[in-house]
N, C-alpha and C positions, 0 to 999 in steps of 0.2 A: 887753085892757088898752089904753086910749087913750094913745098915745105922747105926746100933747100935754098930758096931765094933769099938774098939779103933784105928784100923788101917785105919779108914775112916774119912775124914773131909767133912763137908757140910757147905758151907758159901755162902751168896749172892754174885753175881758177883761183885757188888760194894765194897765188903769187901776185895776181893783178887786182884782187879785191879782198877787203876785210868783211867777213860775214858776221851778222848779228841778228838773232831772233828777237822778235818783239815781245811785248807783254800784253796779256789780256786784262782789260779793265772791266769794272763792274758795269753791267748793262744799264743800270739806272743813271750812269753818267754819260750815256750815249744818246744823242738826240738826232732827229731827222734834218733839222734846219741848220743853216750855216751860222751857228752860234758859238763855235769853238774851233778846235784844231781838227782838220780832216783825219779820220781814223780808218785805216785800210785793213780789211779783213779778207777772209776767203771769198766772200761774195763780190769783192772788188775785181776778181779775175775772170776773164772770159776763157772758155775752153780753147778757142783758137788762138789765144794770146791777146793781150790788150787789157784795157781798163774798162770795167763795168761801172758806170756812174750811178746806176740804179742801186748798187749795193753800198754806196758811200754813207757813212755815219760821221758824226762830229762828237768830239770829246770835250767835256766842259770842266773836268776836274784837274787836280794837280798832276804834274808829270815830271819826268827826269829828262834833262836836255839830251843826254846820251842816247835816249830811246827815239829820238827824232830822225826822220829821213830828210835829207836836203835835196836841193834841186838836181844835182848830178848823180844822185844815188839811184840804183835800180832795185826794184822789189820783186821777189819771186814767191810763189805760193809753196810752202813746204809741207802742206797737208792736203789729203784728198779723202773725204769721207765716203765717196762713191766706190772706192777701190778699183775704178777702171783706169786710173792714171791720167785722165784727161786734164786735170788741174795741176797735179803735183809737178813742181818745177817750172810752171808757166810764169813768164815774166809779165809785169805790167809797167808800161811807160806812161806816167801820169800826164794828163793834159797840162798845158802851160799855166793856166789859171789856178791849178791846184799845187803843182810842184814848185811854183815860184816862192812859196812859203813852206816852212817845215811841216811835216805830217807825222802822225803816230801810226804804229802798225801793231797788229796782234801777234800772239805767239805762233799763229798759223802762217806767219809771213816772215821772210828773211830779207834783211837789207844787205845789198852789195855796195860797199863804199869803194869806188874804183880808184886805182892809181891814175896819174895824168896821162899815161900812155895809151889809154883806150877810151873811146867815146861811148858813153852809157847807152845812147840810142843805137849805136852800131851793135853793142853787145845784146841789146834787147832783140833786134832782128836776128842775130846769130843764134840766140837761145831758142828762137821760134822755129828753127829749121829742123827737119826730120832727124838729122844726125844728133843734134844736141837734145832733142826730145827723147831719143833712145838712151842717151847717157843718163838723163834724169830718171827715166823709168828703171834703169838698171840699179840705181842707188836708192830706190824707194822701198821701204820695209814696212811690214805690218800685216796683221790678219783681220783686224776690224777697222782700222784706219791706216791708210798709207802715209808714211812720213819719210821725208828725205833724211838720209844719213849724212849729217852735216860735214863730218870729217871726210867721208868718201867723195862728196861732190867737189871738195877742194882739189881733188886730183884730176878732175876733168880737164883735158888739154884744150885750151882756147887758142884757136888759130886766127890771126888777124893781121891786116896790113900794118906794117911797122910805122907808118906815118899817120898822124891825126888827119892831115889834109885828105888823104885817100879815103880814110874811114868816113869823114864828113861828106865826101862826094858820093860815096855809096849810099849813105843815109839819105842824101838829097834826092837821088834818083828813085829810091824806094818810096820816099815820102810823097813824091808826085803822084804815084799810082794809089797810094794810101788815101790821099786827098780825094781823088776821083771816086774811090770806093765809098768814102765817107759821105760825099755829096749825093751819090746814088742811093745810099741807104736812107739819107734824109728825105729824098724824094719818095722812096717807097713808103716811109712812115707818113708823109704828107698825104699821099693818095689813099693810103689805108684809112686815115682819118676822114678824108673826103667821102670814102665809101660808106663809112658808118653813118654819116649825115644823110647821104643819098638814100641808103636803105631805109632809114627812118621815114623820109619823105615818101618813098615809093610804097611802103606798106601801111601808110596812114592816109595819104592823099591819092595814091594811084596815078595812072596816066590815062588821059582821055584818048579818043580815037584819033585826034589831030596831033598826038604825040606830046602833049603838054601836061604838067602836073595840075591837078585840080587846085583851085584857090585854097589857101589855108582856111581852117574851120572858122577862125575869127572873122574872116571876110565873107564867108558863104556858109553859115551854119546849116542851111537847108540841104547841103550836099552830103551831110554826115549823119551817122547814127552812133549812139552810145551802146557798146556791147560789153560783155563780161571781160573782154580783153582790151577794152579801151575804145576810143573814137576811131572809126574807120568809115570809108565811103558807104553811103546808104545803098549803093548798087551791089555791094558785096554780101556774101553769106558767110556766117561763121559755122563751120561744120567740124565735128570731131573726126580726127584722122581715121579712126577705125571704121567709120561709115563710108569712107571713099577710098579705102585701100585694104589690101591684105597684108597683115603684119605677121612675120614669122621669125621665131628665134632659131638659131643654128644648131649645129651638131655639138653634143657634149663630148669632150675628148676622151672621157672614160667609158663611153657607151660600148656595150658588148655587141659583137657582130658574129653572124654565122659564117664559119670559114668558107663554105661552098658558095656564098652569095656576096662575097666582098670584092670591092675594087679600090684602087688607090687613086686619090684625086687631090689636087691642090685645094687649100682652104684659106680664107681670110681670117686673120686674128685682129684683135683690137689695135695692135701696133701698125697694121696695114691701113686702117681707116683713120685718116687724119682730118683736120678741119678744112674741108673744101677740096681735098685731093687724096689720092691713094699713094702710099709708099709701098711699092712692089719690089723693093730691093732684096727682100728675103721672103720667099714664099715657102711655107711648109706643106707637107702632104699628110693625109690621114686615110686610114682604112675604114670604109663604111660599106653597108649593104646597099644593094641596088635601089631599093625603095627609098631609103634615106637620100641617096644621091639624086634621084629624080625629084623628090620633094624640095630639096634645097638648092638645086641647080640655079645659079644666078643667070638672069636675063638682062640684056642691055635695057637701061631705063629704070632698073631697080635702085631705090635709094637705100644706102647703107647708113645706119645710125648706131653709135656705140651705146651700150647699156650703161657704162660707167666710166669714171676717170676723173681728171681734174675738173673743177667747177666750170672753167671757161671752155671746156671741150665736151661737156656732158651732152649727149643726145645729138650732137652734130656730126655730120659725116659728109658723104658726097654721093654722086650718081655713078653707078656701075655702067661702063660702056663696052663691056665685053673684052676687057684688056687681056684676059686669060681664058682659054677655052676650058669648058667643063670644070668650072670652079664653084665651090660651095663656101659656106661661112660657118664660123663657130657660134656657140650659144651666147656669147657676150656681144655679138653683133646682130642687130635686128635688120631684117630685110623688109623694106616697105615697097610693095608693088601697087602703085596707085591706079585708080580708075581713070584712064587717060581722057575720057570724055568730060571729066570734072576737074581733075587736078594733074597738072604737068609735073614731071619729075624734078626738073631743075628749079621750077618755082618753089616746090616744097623744100628742096635743099637750101635755097636762098632764104626762105621764110624761117627755117630753123636756125640759120646763121644770124638772123636779125635779133633785135632786142625782144621781140615777141617770143622767139624760141628760147633765148637765154632765160628770160623771166619765168616762163612756164617750167622749164626743166629744173631750175634751181629751187623754185617753190614746191615742186611736186616730188623732188627726189628724196631718197633716203641718204642722209649725210653722215660722214665721219670726218676725222681730221684730214683736211685737204682733198677728200675724195667724196664722190656722190654717185648714186646709181638710180636708174628708173627701171620699172618692170613693164611688161607688155600691156597690162591694164591701164597704166598711166599713159603709155604711148598711144593707146587707142583713144583715150579721152583728150588727147592733145588738140586744142582748138586751132583751126586754120582759117584765116580770112581768105575767102575764095572769090575772086572776080571771074568774069567770063574768060574764055580761052584766049581771045584776042588781047585782052589787057594783061593776062599772064605772060604772053609772048613779049609784049612791049616792056614789061618790067624786067623780064629775063634779059632782053637785049641791052637795056641800060646797065644792068649789073655786069653782063658779059663784057661790055665796053670798058668799064673801069678795071675789071679783072684782067683784061688783056693788057691794059696799060701797066698795071702792077706787075704782071708776069714778065712783060718786056723789060721793065726795070730790074727785076730779079735776074733775068737772063744776062743783062748787061753787068750786073754786080758779079755774077758767077764768072763771066768772061774776064772781068778785071781781076778777080781773085786768082784765076788760073794764070793770067799774065804776071801777077805779082809773084806767085810761086816760082814761075820760071825765071823771073828777074832776080829774085832772092838767091836762087840756086846758082845762077851765073855769076852774080856779083860777090856773094859771100863765100863761094868756094874758090873764086879766082879764075874760073873758066873764061870769063871775059875780063880782060885787063882794064883797070880803071886808071886813067891818067888825069893829072891835074896840071895846071899851067906852070906852077912854080914848085919844083921838086923840094922836098924837105928831107933833111938828113934823118936816117933811121935812128931810133932809140937804141942805145946800147944796153 
């Protein structure tokens, strides 16, 4: 966008918008259900920009009209307790069903009430670009909590097409791809929910040799047995994990090593072992002696399980497939090497992802606020419902199939997100000229 063009306006944020921080109301006046005025707080903002409906509360008490945000107002987060700046300055463009009526907002949120010369949805997209994210980071202050310097951000130069029609056309084009992303994310959630139901059926009813689920227990009780972990097929055995695998904790980072017997190798941390996949974007190295290296060297087929973390991720991990040569693991990651004649690696990983795994880990773990942990003794006692090898393979294949569908949708979402980034860059910087059928005179 040529800054000297008569079709471009550049003004400080404070000249095109009136900024107002909200007020924090008592928590006992906030409710989960739609029984009052929508109340926007920090939890309402997504890191990548946008509105998080999961964080929405409703306010049921008295309020001041001046504290309301109206349909064409834009809200930005002015506080970030994480100190990483991912939230501070992020805008949220509220869904139509919320912004069609006034909303309240907390003191962690700033309302931008715009002049008529700029479209609020256009400004939302503009503030989500890298250039304007850098401006917001520049004016964030604090040592324990990041907060925007409200006077400073008023000086941020906002560059925009001088006509509302062009702005609206830019928004329309970006909204098309936004809608495609939204539909793809809805499909991902749908198939993830289908997977939960499928896994429940697979690990209670199993799959017979002809590829069919066994009839439900209510229809064929003779096919099932009651066990300490619940009703499962009578053809299965319930075996503690420690009896059919070798479970090893990893290297302690503070371990002392002998200088003449050390080597430097990559190792996996808790951050690398995610729920069902590995995040290998950052791999650290450690100095260990040769004996430790040999004992902890990961082999393809090893199942990695985290010792602790959030409740929904406790104990769950994934199968190591030799992604990095000569790699070991730290002590907060368990390596489970199964007896392949009895228990397949991927079957174990999927079992741990199921409700059986969740229930056991939560009930057995040592818990603190929002965190939990298990030790090797508890992991060795972990009961596994074990069918024969053929049935394990059939169960794996069913789960692999839906995982493939979910991954395909995630790839499509990522592709769309990359296309959106490129489109936003082209349209919001003016590198691609946007034309409308009927020219409109520029604002003076």
